[in-house]
PDB file of N, CA, C and O in Angstrom:
ATOM      1  N   MET A   1      14.872 -10.762  14.670  1.00  0.00           N
ATOM      2  CA  MET A   1      15.796 -10.526  15.762  1.00  0.00           C
ATOM      3  C   MET A   1      15.200  -9.471  16.693  1.00  0.00           C
ATOM      4  O   MET A   1      14.621  -8.488  16.228  1.00  0.00           O
ATOM      5  N   ALA A   2      15.335  -9.667  17.978  1.00  0.00           N
ATOM      6  CA  ALA A   2      14.761  -8.751  18.962  1.00  0.00           C
ATOM      7  C   ALA A   2      15.450  -7.398  18.909  1.00  0.00           C
ATOM      8  O   ALA A   2      16.626  -7.299  18.561  1.00  0.00           O
ATOM      9  N   ALA A   3      14.707  -6.362  19.257  1.00  0.00           N
ATOM     10  CA  ALA A   3      15.239  -4.996  19.204  1.00  0.00           C
ATOM     11  C   ALA A   3      16.448  -4.829  20.116  1.00  0.00           C
ATOM     12  O   ALA A   3      17.351  -4.053  19.802  1.00  0.00           O
ATOM     13  N   GLU A   4      16.484  -5.551  21.255  1.00  0.00           N
ATOM     14  CA  GLU A   4      17.605  -5.396  22.171  1.00  0.00           C
ATOM     15  C   GLU A   4      18.897  -6.022  21.630  1.00  0.00           C
ATOM     16  O   GLU A   4      19.972  -5.771  22.174  1.00  0.00           O
ATOM     17  N   ALA A   5      18.808  -6.832  20.568  1.00  0.00           N
ATOM     18  CA  ALA A   5      19.991  -7.429  19.962  1.00  0.00           C
ATOM     19  C   ALA A   5      20.438  -6.614  18.750  1.00  0.00           C
ATOM     20  O   ALA A   5      20.786  -7.179  17.713  1.00  0.00           O
ATOM     21  N   ARG A   6      20.430  -5.324  18.877  1.00  0.00           N
ATOM     22  CA  ARG A   6      20.848  -4.417  17.804  1.00  0.00           C
ATOM     23  C   ARG A   6      21.938  -3.484  18.322  1.00  0.00           C
ATOM     24  O   ARG A   6      22.055  -3.239  19.523  1.00  0.00           O
ATOM     25  N   MET A   7      22.730  -2.971  17.384  1.00  0.00           N
ATOM     26  CA  MET A   7      23.780  -2.008  17.720  1.00  0.00           C
ATOM     27  C   MET A   7      23.409  -0.663  17.113  1.00  0.00           C
ATOM     28  O   MET A   7      22.675  -0.601  16.126  1.00  0.00           O
ATOM     29  N   ARG A   8      23.912   0.399  17.699  1.00  0.00           N
ATOM     30  CA  ARG A   8      23.803   1.725  17.091  1.00  0.00           C
ATOM     31  C   ARG A   8      25.009   1.878  16.165  1.00  0.00           C
ATOM     32  O   ARG A   8      26.144   1.618  16.565  1.00  0.00           O
ATOM     33  N   VAL A   9      24.758   2.297  14.936  1.00  0.00           N
ATOM     34  CA  VAL A   9      25.829   2.445  13.952  1.00  0.00           C
ATOM     35  C   VAL A   9      25.789   3.851  13.359  1.00  0.00           C
ATOM     36  O   VAL A   9      24.729   4.346  12.977  1.00  0.00           O
ATOM     37  N   SER A  10      26.956   4.483  13.290  1.00  0.00           N
ATOM     38  CA  SER A  10      27.115   5.780  12.624  1.00  0.00           C
ATOM     39  C   SER A  10      28.251   5.657  11.622  1.00  0.00           C
ATOM     40  O   SER A  10      29.325   5.153  11.951  1.00  0.00           O
ATOM     41  N   VAL A  11      28.015   6.118  10.401  1.00  0.00           N
ATOM     42  CA  VAL A  11      29.048   6.163   9.365  1.00  0.00           C
ATOM     43  C   VAL A  11      29.233   7.633   9.016  1.00  0.00           C
ATOM     44  O   VAL A  11      28.313   8.293   8.532  1.00  0.00           O
ATOM     45  N   ILE A  12      30.441   8.136   9.269  1.00  0.00           N
ATOM     46  CA  ILE A  12      30.699   9.573   9.166  1.00  0.00           C
ATOM     47  C   ILE A  12      31.898   9.819   8.259  1.00  0.00           C
ATOM     48  O   ILE A  12      32.942   9.183   8.399  1.00  0.00           O
ATOM     49  N   SER A  13      31.729  10.761   7.320  1.00  0.00           N
ATOM     50  CA  SER A  13      32.831  11.221   6.476  1.00  0.00           C
ATOM     51  C   SER A  13      33.077  12.685   6.802  1.00  0.00           C
ATOM     52  O   SER A  13      32.293  13.281   7.540  1.00  0.00           O
ATOM     53  N   PRO A  14      34.137  13.282   6.279  1.00  0.00           N
ATOM     54  CA  PRO A  14      34.359  14.707   6.533  1.00  0.00           C
ATOM     55  C   PRO A  14      33.224  15.597   6.029  1.00  0.00           C
ATOM     56  O   PRO A  14      33.008  16.689   6.554  1.00  0.00           O
ATOM     57  N   GLU A  15      32.497  15.126   5.006  1.00  0.00           N
ATOM     58  CA  GLU A  15      31.433  15.931   4.418  1.00  0.00           C
ATOM     59  C   GLU A  15      30.100  15.806   5.143  1.00  0.00           C
ATOM     60  O   GLU A  15      29.353  16.779   5.241  1.00  0.00           O
ATOM     61  N   ALA A  16      29.792  14.591   5.661  1.00  0.00           N
ATOM     62  CA  ALA A  16      28.458  14.378   6.230  1.00  0.00           C
ATOM     63  C   ALA A  16      28.389  13.060   7.003  1.00  0.00           C
ATOM     64  O   ALA A  16      29.263  12.201   6.891  1.00  0.00           O
ATOM     65  N   THR A  17      27.329  12.934   7.781  1.00  0.00           N
ATOM     66  CA  THR A  17      26.985  11.645   8.375  1.00  0.00           C
ATOM     67  C   THR A  17      26.162  10.919   7.315  1.00  0.00           C
ATOM     68  O   THR A  17      25.057  11.350   6.986  1.00  0.00           O
ATOM     69  N   VAL A  18      26.694   9.818   6.778  1.00  0.00           N
ATOM     70  CA  VAL A  18      26.025   9.150   5.664  1.00  0.00           C
ATOM     71  C   VAL A  18      25.066   8.048   6.125  1.00  0.00           C
ATOM     72  O   VAL A  18      24.214   7.611   5.351  1.00  0.00           O
ATOM     73  N   PHE A  19      25.196   7.598   7.372  1.00  0.00           N
ATOM     74  CA  PHE A  19      24.247   6.629   7.921  1.00  0.00           C
ATOM     75  C   PHE A  19      24.248   6.748   9.431  1.00  0.00           C
ATOM     76  O   PHE A  19      25.291   6.923  10.061  1.00  0.00           O
ATOM     77  N   GLU A  20      23.045   6.649  10.002  1.00  0.00           N
ATOM     78  CA  GLU A  20      22.901   6.599  11.448  1.00  0.00           C
ATOM     79  C   GLU A  20      21.651   5.775  11.726  1.00  0.00           C
ATOM     80  O   GLU A  20      20.559   6.123  11.278  1.00  0.00           O
ATOM     81  N   GLY A  21      21.813   4.686  12.461  1.00  0.00           N
ATOM     82  CA  GLY A  21      20.669   3.834  12.735  1.00  0.00           C
ATOM     83  C   GLY A  21      21.061   2.611  13.526  1.00  0.00           C
ATOM     84  O   GLY A  21      22.183   2.507  14.021  1.00  0.00           O
ATOM     85  N   ARG A  22      20.116   1.674  13.642  1.00  0.00           N
ATOM     86  CA  ARG A  22      20.342   0.448  14.393  1.00  0.00           C
ATOM     87  C   ARG A  22      20.572  -0.688  13.414  1.00  0.00           C
ATOM     88  O   ARG A  22      19.996  -0.710  12.326  1.00  0.00           O
ATOM     89  N   ALA A  23      21.420  -1.632  13.808  1.00  0.00           N
ATOM     90  CA  ALA A  23      21.769  -2.724  12.910  1.00  0.00           C
ATOM     91  C   ALA A  23      21.962  -4.025  13.680  1.00  0.00           C
ATOM     92  O   ALA A  23      22.318  -4.026  14.858  1.00  0.00           O
ATOM     93  N   ALA A  24      21.718  -5.134  12.980  1.00  0.00           N
ATOM     94  CA  ALA A  24      21.918  -6.468  13.549  1.00  0.00           C
ATOM     95  C   ALA A  24      23.346  -6.948  13.326  1.00  0.00           C
ATOM     96  O   ALA A  24      23.860  -7.748  14.108  1.00  0.00           O
ATOM     97  N   SER A  25      24.002  -6.459  12.249  1.00  0.00           N
ATOM     98  CA  SER A  25      25.384  -6.855  11.974  1.00  0.00           C
ATOM     99  C   SER A  25      26.028  -5.849  11.039  1.00  0.00           C
ATOM    100  O   SER A  25      25.360  -5.032  10.406  1.00  0.00           O
ATOM    101  N   LEU A  26      27.353  -5.936  10.975  1.00  0.00           N
ATOM    102  CA  LEU A  26      28.133  -5.025  10.144  1.00  0.00           C
ATOM    103  C   LEU A  26      29.387  -5.767   9.698  1.00  0.00           C
ATOM    104  O   LEU A  26      29.983  -6.495  10.491  1.00  0.00           O
ATOM    105  N   VAL A  27      29.793  -5.596   8.454  1.00  0.00           N
ATOM    106  CA  VAL A  27      31.054  -6.134   7.951  1.00  0.00           C
ATOM    107  C   VAL A  27      31.831  -4.965   7.369  1.00  0.00           C
ATOM    108  O   VAL A  27      31.345  -4.274   6.473  1.00  0.00           O
ATOM    109  N   ALA A  28      33.043  -4.742   7.881  1.00  0.00           N
ATOM    110  CA  ALA A  28      33.849  -3.591   7.473  1.00  0.00           C
ATOM    111  C   ALA A  28      35.151  -4.052   6.828  1.00  0.00           C
ATOM    112  O   ALA A  28      35.687  -5.102   7.183  1.00  0.00           O
ATOM    113  N   PRO A  29      35.663  -3.262   5.874  1.00  0.00           N
ATOM    114  CA  PRO A  29      36.953  -3.578   5.262  1.00  0.00           C
ATOM    115  C   PRO A  29      38.101  -3.040   6.123  1.00  0.00           C
ATOM    116  O   PRO A  29      38.477  -1.873   6.008  1.00  0.00           O
ATOM    117  N   ALA A  30      38.644  -3.886   6.972  1.00  0.00           N
ATOM    118  CA  ALA A  30      39.807  -3.480   7.764  1.00  0.00           C
ATOM    119  C   ALA A  30      41.025  -3.429   6.847  1.00  0.00           C
ATOM    120  O   ALA A  30      40.956  -3.909   5.715  1.00  0.00           O
ATOM    121  N   TRP A  31      42.119  -2.871   7.298  1.00  0.00           N
ATOM    122  CA  TRP A  31      43.297  -2.718   6.446  1.00  0.00           C
ATOM    123  C   TRP A  31      43.889  -4.065   6.052  1.00  0.00           C
ATOM    124  O   TRP A  31      44.597  -4.155   5.050  1.00  0.00           O
ATOM    125  N   ASP A  32      43.606  -5.127   6.834  1.00  0.00           N
ATOM    126  CA  ASP A  32      44.188  -6.446   6.550  1.00  0.00           C
ATOM    127  C   ASP A  32      43.135  -7.525   6.264  1.00  0.00           C
ATOM    128  O   ASP A  32      43.443  -8.714   6.342  1.00  0.00           O
ATOM    129  N   GLY A  33      41.904  -7.130   5.936  1.00  0.00           N
ATOM    130  CA  GLY A  33      40.842  -8.078   5.627  1.00  0.00           C
ATOM    131  C   GLY A  33      39.514  -7.600   6.183  1.00  0.00           C
ATOM    132  O   GLY A  33      39.443  -6.557   6.833  1.00  0.00           O
ATOM    133  N   GLU A  34      38.457  -8.366   5.924  1.00  0.00           N
ATOM    134  CA  GLU A  34      37.137  -7.974   6.411  1.00  0.00           C
ATOM    135  C   GLU A  34      36.960  -8.348   7.874  1.00  0.00           C
ATOM    136  O   GLU A  34      37.534  -9.323   8.359  1.00  0.00           O
ATOM    137  N   LEU A  35      36.148  -7.546   8.573  1.00  0.00           N
ATOM    138  CA  LEU A  35      35.888  -7.753   9.992  1.00  0.00           C
ATOM    139  C   LEU A  35      34.394  -7.657  10.237  1.00  0.00           C
ATOM    140  O   LEU A  35      33.770  -6.658   9.877  1.00  0.00           O
ATOM    141  N   GLY A  36      33.814  -8.678  10.840  1.00  0.00           N
ATOM    142  CA  GLY A  36      32.398  -8.681  11.166  1.00  0.00           C
ATOM    143  C   GLY A  36      32.164  -8.269  12.606  1.00  0.00           C
ATOM    144  O   GLY A  36      32.956  -8.588  13.493  1.00  0.00           O
ATOM    145  N   VAL A  37      31.061  -7.553  12.832  1.00  0.00           N
ATOM    146  CA  VAL A  37      30.699  -7.092  14.174  1.00  0.00           C
ATOM    147  C   VAL A  37      29.235  -7.435  14.418  1.00  0.00           C
ATOM    148  O   VAL A  37      28.371  -7.146  13.590  1.00  0.00           O
ATOM    149  N   LEU A  38      28.967  -8.054  15.564  1.00  0.00           N
ATOM    150  CA  LEU A  38      27.615  -8.377  16.007  1.00  0.00           C
ATOM    151  C   LEU A  38      27.370  -7.707  17.354  1.00  0.00           C
ATOM    152  O   LEU A  38      28.326  -7.300  18.014  1.00  0.00           O
ATOM    153  N   PRO A  39      26.121  -7.583  17.777  1.00  0.00           N
ATOM    154  CA  PRO A  39      25.852  -7.027  19.113  1.00  0.00           C
ATOM    155  C   PRO A  39      26.620  -7.805  20.188  1.00  0.00           C
ATOM    156  O   PRO A  39      26.739  -9.028  20.124  1.00  0.00           O
ATOM    157  N   GLY A  40      27.128  -7.081  21.158  1.00  0.00           N
ATOM    158  CA  GLY A  40      27.896  -7.686  22.242  1.00  0.00           C
ATOM    159  C   GLY A  40      29.373  -7.851  21.942  1.00  0.00           C
ATOM    160  O   GLY A  40      30.095  -8.457  22.733  1.00  0.00           O
ATOM    161  N   HIS A  41      29.844  -7.321  20.803  1.00  0.00           N
ATOM    162  CA  HIS A  41      31.258  -7.447  20.426  1.00  0.00           C
ATOM    163  C   HIS A  41      32.148  -6.751  21.452  1.00  0.00           C
ATOM    164  O   HIS A  41      31.755  -5.750  22.050  1.00  0.00           O
ATOM    165  N   ALA A  42      33.330  -7.281  21.645  1.00  0.00           N
ATOM    166  CA  ALA A  42      34.311  -6.674  22.552  1.00  0.00           C
ATOM    167  C   ALA A  42      34.725  -5.296  22.030  1.00  0.00           C
ATOM    168  O   ALA A  42      34.739  -5.070  20.820  1.00  0.00           O
ATOM    169  N   PRO A  43      35.060  -4.377  22.938  1.00  0.00           N
ATOM    170  CA  PRO A  43      35.516  -3.051  22.503  1.00  0.00           C
ATOM    171  C   PRO A  43      36.791  -3.152  21.662  1.00  0.00           C
ATOM    172  O   PRO A  43      37.669  -3.967  21.946  1.00  0.00           O
ATOM    173  N   MET A  44      36.881  -2.319  20.630  1.00  0.00           N
ATOM    174  CA  MET A  44      38.080  -2.299  19.788  1.00  0.00           C
ATOM    175  C   MET A  44      38.089  -1.058  18.911  1.00  0.00           C
ATOM    176  O   MET A  44      37.072  -0.393  18.717  1.00  0.00           O
ATOM    177  N   VAL A  45      39.272  -0.772  18.391  1.00  0.00           N
ATOM    178  CA  VAL A  45      39.463   0.268  17.377  1.00  0.00           C
ATOM    179  C   VAL A  45      40.214  -0.394  16.230  1.00  0.00           C
ATOM    180  O   VAL A  45      41.202  -1.096  16.446  1.00  0.00           O
ATOM    181  N   VAL A  46      39.736  -0.165  14.998  1.00  0.00           N
ATOM    182  CA  VAL A  46      40.283  -0.834  13.821  1.00  0.00           C
ATOM    183  C   VAL A  46      40.661   0.203  12.775  1.00  0.00           C
ATOM    184  O   VAL A  46      39.929   1.168  12.558  1.00  0.00           O
ATOM    185  N   LEU A  47      41.789   0.007  12.135  1.00  0.00           N
ATOM    186  CA  LEU A  47      42.196   0.829  11.002  1.00  0.00           C
ATOM    187  C   LEU A  47      41.492   0.297   9.760  1.00  0.00           C
ATOM    188  O   LEU A  47      41.604  -0.887   9.445  1.00  0.00           O
ATOM    189  N   LEU A  48      40.768   1.160   9.053  1.00  0.00           N
ATOM    190  CA  LEU A  48      40.033   0.742   7.862  1.00  0.00           C
ATOM    191  C   LEU A  48      40.905   0.804   6.616  1.00  0.00           C
ATOM    192  O   LEU A  48      41.817   1.624   6.507  1.00  0.00           O
ATOM    193  N   GLY A  49      40.601  -0.079   5.691  1.00  0.00           N
ATOM    194  CA  GLY A  49      41.202  -0.044   4.365  1.00  0.00           C
ATOM    195  C   GLY A  49      40.188   0.524   3.387  1.00  0.00           C
ATOM    196  O   GLY A  49      39.366   1.365   3.751  1.00  0.00           O
ATOM    197  N   SER A  50      40.249   0.063   2.147  1.00  0.00           N
ATOM    198  CA  SER A  50      39.281   0.476   1.130  1.00  0.00           C
ATOM    199  C   SER A  50      38.401  -0.713   0.785  1.00  0.00           C
ATOM    200  O   SER A  50      38.874  -1.846   0.702  1.00  0.00           O
ATOM    201  N   GLY A  51      37.115  -0.445   0.584  1.00  0.00           N
ATOM    202  CA  GLY A  51      36.208  -1.516   0.209  1.00  0.00           C
ATOM    203  C   GLY A  51      34.784  -1.197   0.564  1.00  0.00           C
ATOM    204  O   GLY A  51      34.412  -0.039   0.753  1.00  0.00           O
ATOM    205  N   GLU A  52      33.977  -2.260   0.654  1.00  0.00           N
ATOM    206  CA  GLU A  52      32.551  -2.113   0.898  1.00  0.00           C
ATOM    207  C   GLU A  52      32.217  -2.372   2.366  1.00  0.00           C
ATOM    208  O   GLU A  52      32.593  -3.398   2.932  1.00  0.00           O
ATOM    209  N   LEU A  53      31.514  -1.437   2.959  1.00  0.00           N
ATOM    210  CA  LEU A  53      30.994  -1.562   4.318  1.00  0.00           C
ATOM    211  C   LEU A  53      29.556  -2.050   4.184  1.00  0.00           C
ATOM    212  O   LEU A  53      28.736  -1.387   3.550  1.00  0.00           O
ATOM    213  N   ARG A  54      29.239  -3.206   4.777  1.00  0.00           N
ATOM    214  CA  ARG A  54      27.901  -3.784   4.670  1.00  0.00           C
ATOM    215  C   ARG A  54      27.225  -3.758   6.033  1.00  0.00           C
ATOM    216  O   ARG A  54      27.785  -4.215   7.029  1.00  0.00           O
ATOM    217  N   ILE A  55      26.017  -3.218   6.061  1.00  0.00           N
ATOM    218  CA  ILE A  55      25.260  -3.092   7.306  1.00  0.00           C
ATOM    219  C   ILE A  55      23.907  -3.757   7.125  1.00  0.00           C
ATOM    220  O   ILE A  55      23.186  -3.450   6.175  1.00  0.00           O
ATOM    221  N   GLU A  56      23.557  -4.659   8.021  1.00  0.00           N
ATOM    222  CA  GLU A  56      22.211  -5.241   8.055  1.00  0.00           C
ATOM    223  C   GLU A  56      21.400  -4.381   9.019  1.00  0.00           C
ATOM    224  O   GLU A  56      21.362  -4.645  10.220  1.00  0.00           O
ATOM    225  N   ALA A  57      20.755  -3.358   8.482  1.00  0.00           N
ATOM    226  CA  ALA A  57      20.036  -2.369   9.282  1.00  0.00           C
ATOM    227  C   ALA A  57      18.572  -2.754   9.416  1.00  0.00           C
ATOM    228  O   ALA A  57      18.102  -3.672   8.745  1.00  0.00           O
ATOM    229  N   GLU A  58      17.851  -2.049  10.285  1.00  0.00           N
ATOM    230  CA  GLU A  58      16.434  -2.323  10.504  1.00  0.00           C
ATOM    231  C   GLU A  58      15.618  -2.177   9.222  1.00  0.00           C
ATOM    232  O   GLU A  58      14.651  -2.913   9.026  1.00  0.00           O
ATOM    233  N   GLY A  59      15.983  -1.253   8.356  1.00  0.00           N
ATOM    234  CA  GLY A  59      15.243  -1.024   7.128  1.00  0.00           C
ATOM    235  C   GLY A  59      15.732  -1.857   5.955  1.00  0.00           C
ATOM    236  O   GLY A  59      15.271  -1.651   4.833  1.00  0.00           O
ATOM    237  N   GLY A  60      16.650  -2.790   6.175  1.00  0.00           N
ATOM    238  CA  GLY A  60      17.208  -3.615   5.115  1.00  0.00           C
ATOM    239  C   GLY A  60      18.713  -3.435   5.006  1.00  0.00           C
ATOM    240  O   GLY A  60      19.316  -2.678   5.766  1.00  0.00           O
ATOM    241  N   SER A  61      19.310  -4.136   4.058  1.00  0.00           N
ATOM    242  CA  SER A  61      20.761  -4.064   3.862  1.00  0.00           C
ATOM    243  C   SER A  61      21.164  -2.704   3.315  1.00  0.00           C
ATOM    244  O   SER A  61      20.494  -2.140   2.450  1.00  0.00           O
ATOM    245  N   ARG A  62      22.269  -2.191   3.834  1.00  0.00           N
ATOM    246  CA  ARG A  62      22.841  -0.928   3.345  1.00  0.00           C
ATOM    247  C   ARG A  62      24.300  -1.196   3.003  1.00  0.00           C
ATOM    248  O   ARG A  62      24.983  -1.936   3.712  1.00  0.00           O
ATOM    249  N   ARG A  63      24.772  -0.601   1.928  1.00  0.00           N
ATOM    250  CA  ARG A  63      26.163  -0.771   1.498  1.00  0.00           C
ATOM    251  C   ARG A  63      26.778   0.595   1.220  1.00  0.00           C
ATOM    252  O   ARG A  63      26.156   1.479   0.630  1.00  0.00           O
ATOM    253  N   PHE A  64      28.025   0.733   1.667  1.00  0.00           N
ATOM    254  CA  PHE A  64      28.749   1.984   1.483  1.00  0.00           C
ATOM    255  C   PHE A  64      30.156   1.682   1.007  1.00  0.00           C
ATOM    256  O   PHE A  64      30.745   0.672   1.393  1.00  0.00           O
ATOM    257  N   ARG A  65      30.685   2.533   0.189  1.00  0.00           N
ATOM    258  CA  ARG A  65      32.070   2.446  -0.253  1.00  0.00           C
ATOM    259  C   ARG A  65      32.872   3.337   0.682  1.00  0.00           C
ATOM    260  O   ARG A  65      32.613   4.536   0.775  1.00  0.00           O
ATOM    261  N   VAL A  66      33.856   2.749   1.382  1.00  0.00           N
ATOM    262  CA  VAL A  66      34.686   3.521   2.307  1.00  0.00           C
ATOM    263  C   VAL A  66      36.150   3.364   1.914  1.00  0.00           C
ATOM    264  O   VAL A  66      36.538   2.383   1.280  1.00  0.00           O
ATOM    265  N   ALA A  67      36.950   4.346   2.302  1.00  0.00           N
ATOM    266  CA  ALA A  67      38.383   4.310   2.044  1.00  0.00           C
ATOM    267  C   ALA A  67      39.099   5.038   3.172  1.00  0.00           C
ATOM    268  O   ALA A  67      38.948   6.248   3.343  1.00  0.00           O
ATOM    269  N   GLY A  68      39.875   4.289   3.935  1.00  0.00           N
ATOM    270  CA  GLY A  68      40.662   4.864   5.012  1.00  0.00           C
ATOM    271  C   GLY A  68      39.829   5.262   6.212  1.00  0.00           C
ATOM    272  O   GLY A  68      38.602   5.316   6.140  1.00  0.00           O
ATOM    273  N   GLY A  69      40.492   5.534   7.295  1.00  0.00           N
ATOM    274  CA  GLY A  69      39.828   5.959   8.515  1.00  0.00           C
ATOM    275  C   GLY A  69      39.881   4.901   9.606  1.00  0.00           C
ATOM    276  O   GLY A  69      40.741   4.020   9.595  1.00  0.00           O
ATOM    277  N   PHE A  70      38.947   5.001  10.551  1.00  0.00           N
ATOM    278  CA  PHE A  70      38.926   4.129  11.718  1.00  0.00           C
ATOM    279  C   PHE A  70      37.504   3.669  12.007  1.00  0.00           C
ATOM    280  O   PHE A  70      36.535   4.300  11.585  1.00  0.00           O
ATOM    281  N   MET A  71      37.392   2.563  12.731  1.00  0.00           N
ATOM    282  CA  MET A  71      36.110   2.100  13.240  1.00  0.00           C
ATOM    283  C   MET A  71      36.297   1.801  14.726  1.00  0.00           C
ATOM    284  O   MET A  71      37.252   1.133  15.122  1.00  0.00           O
ATOM    285  N   GLN A  72      35.367   2.307  15.543  1.00  0.00           N
ATOM    286  CA  GLN A  72      35.397   2.054  16.980  1.00  0.00           C
ATOM    287  C   GLN A  72      34.145   1.275  17.357  1.00  0.00           C
ATOM    288  O   GLN A  72      33.040   1.594  16.917  1.00  0.00           O
ATOM    289  N   VAL A  73      34.337   0.244  18.181  1.00  0.00           N
ATOM    290  CA  VAL A  73      33.225  -0.542  18.712  1.00  0.00           C
ATOM    291  C   VAL A  73      33.315  -0.462  20.232  1.00  0.00           C
ATOM    292  O   VAL A  73      34.343  -0.801  20.817  1.00  0.00           O
ATOM    293  N   VAL A  74      32.222  -0.006  20.875  1.00  0.00           N
ATOM    294  CA  VAL A  74      32.178   0.052  22.335  1.00  0.00           C
ATOM    295  C   VAL A  74      30.714   0.089  22.774  1.00  0.00           C
ATOM    296  O   VAL A  74      29.929   0.889  22.267  1.00  0.00           O
ATOM    297  N   ASP A  75      30.355  -0.777  23.714  1.00  0.00           N
ATOM    298  CA  ASP A  75      29.001  -0.808  24.286  1.00  0.00           C
ATOM    299  C   ASP A  75      27.897  -0.835  23.227  1.00  0.00           C
ATOM    300  O   ASP A  75      26.973  -0.023  23.275  1.00  0.00           O
ATOM    301  N   ASP A  76      27.989  -1.763  22.275  1.00  0.00           N
ATOM    302  CA  ASP A  76      26.993  -1.900  21.201  1.00  0.00           C
ATOM    303  C   ASP A  76      26.793  -0.620  20.399  1.00  0.00           C
ATOM    304  O   ASP A  76      25.707  -0.367  19.878  1.00  0.00           O
ATOM    305  N   THR A  77      27.845   0.181  20.305  1.00  0.00           N
ATOM    306  CA  THR A  77      27.853   1.370  19.458  1.00  0.00           C
ATOM    307  C   THR A  77      29.050   1.271  18.524  1.00  0.00           C
ATOM    308  O   THR A  77      30.187   1.135  18.975  1.00  0.00           O
ATOM    309  N   VAL A  78      28.793   1.338  17.230  1.00  0.00           N
ATOM    310  CA  VAL A  78      29.849   1.263  16.218  1.00  0.00           C
ATOM    311  C   VAL A  78      29.910   2.617  15.517  1.00  0.00           C
ATOM    312  O   VAL A  78      28.912   3.101  14.984  1.00  0.00           O
ATOM    313  N   THR A  79      31.092   3.215  15.525  1.00  0.00           N
ATOM    314  CA  THR A  79      31.306   4.488  14.844  1.00  0.00           C
ATOM    315  C   THR A  79      32.365   4.281  13.777  1.00  0.00           C
ATOM    316  O   THR A  79      33.494   3.888  14.074  1.00  0.00           O
ATOM    317  N   VAL A  80      31.993   4.548  12.528  1.00  0.00           N
ATOM    318  CA  VAL A  80      32.922   4.446  11.404  1.00  0.00           C
ATOM    319  C   VAL A  80      33.258   5.863  10.971  1.00  0.00           C
ATOM    320  O   VAL A  80      32.384   6.606  10.524  1.00  0.00           O
ATOM    321  N   LEU A  81      34.521   6.234  11.103  1.00  0.00           N
ATOM    322  CA  LEU A  81      35.017   7.545  10.661  1.00  0.00           C
ATOM    323  C   LEU A  81      35.911   7.286   9.462  1.00  0.00           C
ATOM    324  O   LEU A  81      37.011   6.755   9.610  1.00  0.00           O
ATOM    325  N   SER A  82      35.451   7.653   8.281  1.00  0.00           N
ATOM    326  CA  SER A  82      36.174   7.328   7.069  1.00  0.00           C
ATOM    327  C   SER A  82      36.513   8.583   6.271  1.00  0.00           C
ATOM    328  O   SER A  82      35.740   9.540   6.233  1.00  0.00           O
ATOM    329  N   GLU A  83      37.676   8.561   5.639  1.00  0.00           N
ATOM    330  CA  GLU A  83      38.093   9.672   4.789  1.00  0.00           C
ATOM    331  C   GLU A  83      37.130   9.838   3.619  1.00  0.00           C
ATOM    332  O   GLU A  83      36.878  10.956   3.170  1.00  0.00           O
ATOM    333  N   THR A  84      36.592   8.719   3.124  1.00  0.00           N
ATOM    334  CA  THR A  84      35.606   8.712   2.048  1.00  0.00           C
ATOM    335  C   THR A  84      34.513   7.726   2.414  1.00  0.00           C
ATOM    336  O   THR A  84      34.813   6.581   2.753  1.00  0.00           O
ATOM    337  N   ALA A  85      33.259   8.135   2.356  1.00  0.00           N
ATOM    338  CA  ALA A  85      32.125   7.239   2.614  1.00  0.00           C
ATOM    339  C   ALA A  85      30.959   7.693   1.750  1.00  0.00           C
ATOM    340  O   ALA A  85      30.492   8.827   1.860  1.00  0.00           O
ATOM    341  N   GLU A  86      30.495   6.793   0.888  1.00  0.00           N
ATOM    342  CA  GLU A  86      29.357   7.100   0.023  1.00  0.00           C
ATOM    343  C   GLU A  86      28.558   5.833  -0.220  1.00  0.00           C
ATOM    344  O   GLU A  86      29.093   4.726  -0.160  1.00  0.00           O
ATOM    345  N   ALA A  87      27.282   6.005  -0.494  1.00  0.00           N
ATOM    346  CA  ALA A  87      26.410   4.855  -0.763  1.00  0.00           C
ATOM    347  C   ALA A  87      26.933   4.102  -1.975  1.00  0.00           C
ATOM    348  O   ALA A  87      27.311   4.708  -2.977  1.00  0.00           O
ATOM    349  N   ALA A  88      26.952   2.766  -1.878  1.00  0.00           N
ATOM    350  CA  ALA A  88      27.444   1.932  -2.982  1.00  0.00           C
ATOM    351  C   ALA A  88      26.327   1.594  -3.933  1.00  0.00           C
ATOM    352  O   ALA A  88      26.550   0.899  -4.924  1.00  0.00           O
TER     353      ALA A  88
END
C-alpha cells in the first residue's frame, strides 16, 4: 500500500502514549460493536467499549486491550483516548 494511503494513529491512556505511528487500517471496539477505519474515513467521534484494538501498522500488526474512552477520526488522523490501554 502506498505511503499516502496511511493514517496517523495515536493510542493514549492516562499513564502514557502506548502507540504512535502510521497505519493502513484500524478496528476498534465501540460500545455497540466493532468499527473499522481506513484512510479517507469521514470525521467522527466514537464511544469505546472494552475489547481489542487492532492496528495494521507499517511495522506489522499491533494489538491493544482497551476499556472505555473515545476515538476521534479527522483528516486521516485517528486518536484513541482510553481509560485503559495496554499491549495485548
